[in-house]
Backbone as CSV, one residue per row, in Angstrom:
resi,resn,N_x,N_y,N_z,CA_x,CA_y,CA_z,C_x,C_y,C_z
1,MET,5.475,-1.101,23.186,6.457,-2.162,23.231,6.360,-3.028,21.977
2,ILE,5.128,-3.397,21.595,4.942,-4.224,20.408,5.348,-3.449,19.163
3,LYS,5.085,-2.158,19.169,5.452,-1.330,18.022,6.961,-1.317,17.834
4,LYS,7.706,-1.269,18.924,9.171,-1.290,18.832,9.660,-2.632,18.309
5,ILE,9.033,-3.706,18.760,9.432,-5.036,18.291,9.147,-5.179,16.801
6,LEU,7.971,-4.717,16.365,7.644,-4.774,14.940,8.596,-3.914,14.124
7,HIS,8.942,-2.747,14.650,9.885,-1.876,13.957,11.241,-2.564,13.843
8,PHE,11.667,-3.227,14.910,12.953,-3.929,14.890,12.922,-5.082,13.882
9,ILE,11.815,-5.818,13.838,11.704,-6.919,12.877,11.752,-6.384,11.448
10,CYS,11.050,-5.295,11.193,11.083,-4.681,9.857,12.491,-4.206,9.521
11,PHE,13.164,-3.621,10.505,14.531,-3.141,10.287,15.468,-4.297,9.962
12,VAL,15.378,-5.388,10.702,16.250,-6.542,10.461,15.961,-7.144,9.092
13,THR,14.690,-7.226,8.725,14.325,-7.773,7.417,14.868,-6.906,6.290
14,ALA,14.688,-5.604,6.410,15.194,-4.696,5.375,16.715,-4.721,5.332
15,SER,17.339,-4.822,6.484,18.803,-4.866,6.529,19.327,-6.134,5.882
16,ALA,18.694,-7.252,6.152,19.126,-8.511,5.536,18.922,-8.468,4.026
17,ALA,17.813,-7.894,3.597,17.563,-7.772,2.160,18.619,-6.880,1.518
18,TRP,18.967,-5.785,2.191,19.993,-4.904,1.653,21.345,-5.603,1.597
19,ALA,21.693,-6.370,2.638,22.979,-7.072,2.656,23.052,-8.069,1.503
20,LEU,21.954,-8.787,1.238,21.938,-9.723,0.113,22.037,-8.996,-1.227
21,LEU,21.316,-7.900,-1.358,21.374,-7.129,-2.602,22.777,-6.585,-2.835
22,LEU,23.392,-6.051,-1.791,24.755,-5.527,-1.932,25.735,-6.651,-2.249
23,ALA,25.553,-7.821,-1.654,26.424,-8.962,-1.954,26.291,-9.375,-3.413
24,LEU,25.065,-9.357,-3.935,24.881,-9.687,-5.351,25.518,-8.636,-6.249
25,ILE,25.404,-7.376,-5.865,26.044,-6.303,-6.647,27.557,-6.489,-6.640
26,TYR,28.116,-6.804,-5.479,29.553,-7.052,-5.381,29.956,-8.241,-6.251
27,ARG,29.177,-9.302,-6.206,29.506,-10.506,-6.976,29.512,-10.203,-8.468
28,VAL,28.482,-9.490,-8.943,28.411,-9.139,-10.365,29.555,-8.204,-10.738
29,GLY,29.824,-7.213,-9.888,30.915,-6.276,-10.174,32.275,-6.968,-10.243
30,PHE,32.550,-7.863,-9.307,33.837,-8.561,-9.334,33.919,-9.534,-10.500
31,SER,32.803,-10.140,-10.876,32.868,-11.044,-12.024,33.054,-10.264,-13.322
32,LEU,32.521,-9.045,-13.406,32.703,-8.238,-14.613,34.108,-7.647,-14.707
33,PHE,34.601,-7.085,-13.594,35.871,-6.363,-13.646,37.086,-7.253,-13.393
34,TYR,36.977,-8.236,-12.518,38.126,-9.060,-12.149,37.984,-10.511,-12.590
35,HIS,36.846,-10.893,-13.114,36.562,-12.268,-13.535,36.782,-13.243,-12.378
36,LEU,36.289,-12.861,-11.193,36.415,-13.676,-9.991,35.059,-13.810,-9.318
37,ASP,34.847,-14.953,-8.698,33.668,-15.146,-7.865,34.129,-14.987,-6.422
38,ILE,33.821,-13.849,-5.805,34.383,-13.553,-4.483,33.795,-14.416,-3.380
39,PHE,32.708,-15.145,-3.651,32.118,-16.004,-2.623,32.570,-17.453,-2.745
40,SER,33.479,-17.721,-3.661,33.978,-19.083,-3.841,35.062,-19.387,-2.800
41,PRO,34.939,-20.494,-2.065,35.978,-20.851,-1.071,37.328,-21.158,-1.747
42,ARG,37.284,-21.650,-2.962,38.531,-21.953,-3.695,39.340,-20.677,-3.919
43,LEU,38.662,-19.590,-4.272,39.348,-18.321,-4.487,40.032,-17.857,-3.209
44,HIS,39.353,-17.990,-2.091,39.929,-17.563,-0.818,41.155,-18.407,-0.462
45,ARG,41.106,-19.710,-0.706,42.271,-20.581,-0.448,43.441,-20.201,-1.353
46,ASP,43.124,-19.926,-2.619,44.196,-19.546,-3.563,44.857,-18.238,-3.148
47,PHE,44.056,-17.240,-2.742,44.642,-15.967,-2.291,45.492,-16.163,-1.036
48,LEU,45.014,-16.980,-0.108,45.761,-17.223,1.125,47.079,-17.945,0.836
49,SER,47.040,-18.929,-0.037,48.295,-19.639,-0.373,49.249,-18.718,-1.129
50,TYR,48.727,-17.854,-2.003,49.562,-16.893,-2.724,50.219,-15.933,-1.736
51,TRP,49.451,-15.458,-0.772,49.980,-14.514,0.223,51.008,-15.191,1.119
52,ASN,50.738,-16.415,1.546,51.665,-17.134,2.426,52.952,-17.530,1.711
53,SER,52.912,-17.687,0.405,54.126,-18.044,-0.343,54.953,-16.815,-0.701
54,GLY,54.539,-15.639,-0.246,55.333,-14.426,-0.458,54.908,-13.611,-1.651
55,GLY,53.707,-13.793,-2.132,53.216,-13.043,-3.280,53.002,-11.573,-2.948
56,THR,53.125,-10.725,-3.938,52.934,-9.284,-3.752,51.645,-8.850,-4.433
57,LEU,51.144,-7.723,-4.004,49.894,-7.209,-4.549,50.177,-6.004,-5.440
58,ASP,49.518,-5.978,-6.573,49.602,-4.833,-7.481,48.577,-3.784,-7.051
59,ALA,48.601,-2.649,-7.739,47.636,-1.587,-7.439,46.210,-2.063,-7.727
60,LYS,46.054,-2.820,-8.797,44.738,-3.341,-9.146,44.233,-4.279,-8.044
61,ASP,45.118,-5.089,-7.484,44.739,-5.994,-6.395,44.388,-5.225,-5.131
62,LEU,45.106,-4.134,-4.867,44.810,-3.326,-3.680,43.422,-2.689,-3.772
63,ILE,43.088,-2.228,-4.967,41.759,-1.646,-5.157,40.687,-2.717,-4.951
64,MET,40.951,-3.928,-5.411,40.010,-5.020,-5.226,39.810,-5.309,-3.736
65,PHE,40.906,-5.375,-2.966,40.791,-5.635,-1.538,40.124,-4.465,-0.808
66,LEU,40.372,-3.261,-1.286,39.699,-2.101,-0.702,38.182,-2.222,-0.868
67,PHE,37.730,-2.622,-2.055,36.294,-2.810,-2.284,35.735,-3.932,-1.419
68,ILE,36.522,-4.984,-1.242,36.058,-6.089,-0.393,35.896,-5.615,1.044
69,PHE,36.860,-4.856,1.548,36.795,-4.399,2.932,35.772,-3.283,3.135
70,LEU,35.409,-2.596,2.058,34.377,-1.557,2.173,32.962,-2.124,2.246
71,TYR,32.824,-3.414,2.019,31.497,-4.030,2.059,30.840,-3.827,3.425
72,ILE,31.577,-4.073,4.482,31.002,-3.971,5.830,30.639,-2.530,6.189
73,PRO,31.516,-1.536,5.979,31.087,-0.157,6.288,29.900,0.317,5.448
74,VAL,29.863,-0.103,4.183,28.731,0.306,3.340,27.439,-0.317,3.869
75,CYS,27.512,-1.582,4.274,26.323,-2.233,4.857,25.858,-1.477,6.099
76,PHE,26.779,-1.144,6.997,26.400,-0.438,8.215,25.846,0.960,7.910
77,LEU,26.431,1.634,6.957,25.943,2.959,6.583,24.504,2.877,6.072
78,VAL,24.241,1.927,5.195,22.885,1.787,4.662,21.929,1.322,5.749
79,TRP,22.361,0.438,6.638,21.500,0.016,7.740,21.123,1.209,8.619
80,TYR,22.076,2.077,8.856,21.807,3.276,9.660,20.789,4.165,8.946
81,LYS,20.971,4.357,7.649,20.039,5.176,6.875,18.646,4.535,6.861
82,LEU,18.596,3.207,6.740,17.312,2.518,6.759,16.614,2.672,8.102
83,TYR,17.401,2.685,9.146,16.817,2.818,10.482,16.111,4.169,10.646
84,HIS,16.674,5.214,10.044,16.073,6.543,10.174,15.102,6.867,9.045
85,PHE,15.082,6.032,8.027,14.178,6.250,6.897,13.000,5.299,7.029
86,LYS,11.841,5.750,6.638,10.669,4.881,6.690,10.723,3.946,5.488
87,PHE,11.405,2.813,5.703,11.670,1.916,4.590,10.423,1.199,4.101
88,MET,9.358,1.174,4.900,8.120,0.598,4.393,7.587,1.460,3.245
89,LYS,7.820,2.754,3.327,7.436,3.638,2.239,8.248,3.292,0.996
90,LEU,9.534,2.996,1.197,10.406,2.610,0.091,9.919,1.312,-0.539
91,LEU,9.456,0.376,0.281,8.986,-0.897,-0.243,7.650,-0.760,-0.963
92,THR,6.817,0.180,-0.528,5.489,0.313,-1.119,5.437,1.286,-2.296
93,VAL,6.511,2.000,-2.570,6.507,2.945,-3.691,6.209,2.229,-5.017
94,PRO,6.865,1.092,-5.335,6.507,0.428,-6.598,5.061,-0.066,-6.625
95,LEU,4.556,-0.548,-5.494,3.175,-1.014,-5.462,2.202,0.147,-5.659
96,ASN,2.483,1.280,-5.030,1.619,2.456,-5.221,1.670,2.933,-6.659
97,TRP,2.841,2.873,-7.268,2.980,3.299,-8.652,2.142,2.402,-9.557
98,LEU,2.201,1.091,-9.314,1.410,0.164,-10.122,-0.084,0.354,-9.882
99,ALA,-0.456,0.602,-8.643,-1.871,0.780,-8.330,-2.428,2.047,-8.973
100,ASN,-1.628,3.079,-9.086,-2.085,4.355,-9.636,-1.755,4.504,-11.114
101,LEU,-1.360,3.423,-11.752,-0.920,3.491,-13.144,-2.016,4.008,-14.068
102,GLY,-3.226,3.511,-13.937,-4.307,3.935,-14.817,-5.181,5.014,-14.238
103,SER,-4.879,5.479,-13.053,-5.777,6.432,-12.406,-5.587,7.856,-12.922
104,ASP,-4.583,8.119,-13.742,-4.402,9.469,-14.279,-5.588,9.864,-15.154
105,LYS,-6.171,8.895,-15.834,-7.309,9.192,-16.698,-8.568,9.467,-15.885
106,LEU,-8.620,8.938,-14.671,-9.816,9.075,-13.858,-9.777,10.256,-12.902
107,LYS,-8.645,10.890,-12.761,-8.523,11.979,-11.798,-9.319,13.203,-12.251
108,VAL,-9.930,13.864,-11.292,-10.688,15.077,-11.559,-9.706,16.242,-11.540
109,LYS,-9.683,16.986,-12.615,-8.720,18.084,-12.725,-9.169,19.314,-11.939
110,ASN,-10.449,19.678,-12.082,-10.965,20.880,-11.430,-12.147,20.519,-10.541
111,VAL,-12.186,21.114,-9.388,-13.301,20.912,-8.472,-13.968,22.262,-8.263
112,ASN,-15.274,22.306,-8.503,-16.026,23.525,-8.322,-16.534,23.555,-6.877
113,ILE,-16.029,24.487,-6.098,-16.357,24.558,-4.686,-17.817,24.954,-4.478
114,LYS,-18.397,25.648,-5.428,-19.786,26.070,-5.292,-20.726,24.873,-5.245
115,ASN,-20.353,23.777,-5.917,-21.232,22.611,-5.985,-21.084,21.690,-4.772
116,LEU,-20.119,21.926,-3.946,-19.929,21.077,-2.778,-20.961,21.425,-1.719
117,VAL,-21.587,20.417,-1.175,-22.613,20.627,-0.159,-22.033,20.226,1.185
118,VAL,-22.168,21.124,2.135,-21.695,20.835,3.484,-22.918,20.674,4.369
119,GLU,-23.049,19.486,4.949,-24.197,19.246,5.812,-23.946,19.844,7.181
120,GLU,-24.997,20.460,7.683,-24.893,21.024,9.024,-25.140,19.915,10.031
121,LYS,-24.516,20.026,11.165,-24.742,19.040,12.215,-26.108,19.310,12.834
122,LYS,-26.857,18.237,13.010,-28.212,18.378,13.526,-28.255,17.874,14.954
123,THR,-29.134,18.494,15.701,-29.317,18.069,17.088,-30.239,16.848,17.107
124,ILE,-30.322,16.216,18.245,-31.174,15.042,18.383,-32.642,15.419,18.182
125,ASP,-33.021,16.576,18.671,-34.408,17.022,18.508,-34.772,17.174,17.032
126,GLN,-33.843,17.757,16.247,-34.098,17.921,14.815,-34.222,16.570,14.124
127,LEU,-33.348,15.618,14.496,-33.410,14.291,13.896,-34.716,13.582,14.238
128,VAL,-35.153,13.713,15.495,-36.422,13.098,15.909,-37.586,13.727,15.156
129,GLN,-37.576,15.036,15.013,-38.651,15.735,14.303,-38.708,15.293,12.838
130,GLU,-37.536,15.149,12.191,-37.517,14.685,10.801,-38.094,13.284,10.688
131,ARG,-37.764,12.437,11.636,-38.269,11.066,11.617,-39.790,11.045,11.800
132,LEU,-40.286,11.873,12.713,-41.733,11.951,12.916,-42.447,12.451,11.665
133,ASP,-41.865,13.439,10.994,-42.452,13.958,9.758,-42.528,12.867,8.687
134,LYS,-41.479,12.069,8.578,-41.476,10.980,7.598,-42.555,9.950,7.909
135,GLU,-42.707,9.624,9.191,-43.728,8.648,9.594,-45.129,9.177,9.311
136,ARG,-45.368,10.458,9.563,-46.679,11.068,9.281,-46.991,11.007,7.785
137,LYS,-45.989,11.298,6.957,-46.198,11.238,5.504,-46.546,9.818,5.070
138,LYS,-45.883,8.844,5.663,-46.174,7.443,5.327,-47.613,7.092,5.697
139,GLN,-48.049,7.542,6.868,-49.422,7.250,7.302,-50.434,7.913,6.379
140,GLN,-50.148,9.150,5.979,-51.070,9.857,5.085,-51.147,9.138,3.739
141,ASN,-49.986,8.702,3.245,-49.974,7.979,1.964,-50.725,6.660,2.071
142,SER,-50.584,5.976,3.198,-51.288,4.705,3.361,-52.796,4.931,3.467
143,GLU,-53.236,6.028,4.105,-54.665,6.348,4.186,-55.222,6.660,2.805
144,LYS,-54.457,7.378,1.990,-54.900,7.690,0.630,-55.027,6.408,-0.172
145,ASN,-54.060,5.512,-0.009,-54.109,4.251,-0.747,-55.302,3.406,-0.306
146,SER,-55.590,3.399,1.006,-56.722,2.600,1.493,-58.045,3.197,1.005
147,SER,-58.154,4.529,0.966,-59.396,5.151,0.483,-59.564,4.891,-1.011
148,SER,-58.463,4.883,-1.751,-58.580,4.610,-3.184,-58.920,3.137,-3.404
149,GLU,-58.426,2.251,-2.520,-58.787,0.832,-2.635,-60.265,0.632,-2.321
150,ASP,-60.776,1.355,-1.305,-62.212,1.283,-1.007,-63.047,1.755,-2.195
151,PHE,-62.621,2.815,-2.829,-63.315,3.344,-3.989,-63.337,2.307,-5.111
152,ARG,-62.209,1.628,-5.314,-62.123,0.605,-6.350,-63.072,-0.560,-6.032
153,LYS,-63.079,-0.946,-4.758,-63.961,-2.046,-4.361,-65.427,-1.690,-4.615
154,ARG,-65.806,-0.463,-4.328,-67.188,-0.046,-4.544,-67.542,-0.064,-6.032
155,ILE,-66.612,0.376,-6.870,-66.860,0.373,-8.321,-67.013,-1.062,-8.815
156,ILE,-66.124,-1.958,-8.326,-66.211,-3.359,-8.753,-67.537,-3.964,-8.314
157,GLU,-67.995,-3.640,-7.117,-69.291,-4.131,-6.634,-70.440,-3.622,-7.495
158,LYS,-70.377,-2.346,-7.889,-71.415,-1.787,-8.748,-71.441,-2.484,-10.088
159,ILE,-70.249,-2.722,-10.662,-70.169,-3.379,-11.983,-70.729,-4.793,-11.878
160,ASP,-70.348,-5.500,-10.802,-70.856,-6.863,-10.614,-72.377,-6.844,-10.448
161,ALA,-72.879,-5.857,-9.705,-74.327,-5.767,-9.480,-75.049,-5.514,-10.798
162,GLU,-74.534,-4.677,-11.661,-75.144,-4.390,-12.937,-75.110,-5.596,-13.839
163,LYS,-74.038,-6.385,-13.778,-73.940,-7.587,-14.603,-74.979,-8.616,-14.169
164,ASN,-75.175,-8.682,-12.869,-76.151,-9.669,-12.362,-77.574,-9.270,-12.693
165,ASN,-77.858,-8.002,-12.839,-79.209,-7.550,-13.146,-79.462,-7.716,-14.589
């Protein structure tokens, strides 16, 4: 249920972003080709008064109105495509590209399969035995160190005894 709600929120966010982007594209296109700001209320009043006073439309004006009326179907078409497309992937493509920008130099071209080591799964008994072996080695090393320390102490005692004599 939460996944559906999150998906719906992502869809609405992407749809709103697309609607704004398409509106900006329309605004730039109309300002370039028709020298009009289609979001200006003054323009809409002027067109309405022109139409109400009996004005006629040329072919160029009809094409302009066709583009205006196509805004809504184009928005719905893209919203439908966004709904079926994983748009989070679309949003993260530039970030992934930036993140991997310098990694081409670090990529390993060839992998030698012979050098790959595959560890075998060990049973609990094997793990316990390995641990016991390690502990025994530690004890043996500590006994060797203690015997060598005793030897050192005896030598130091002998040297001290000779100095005192």
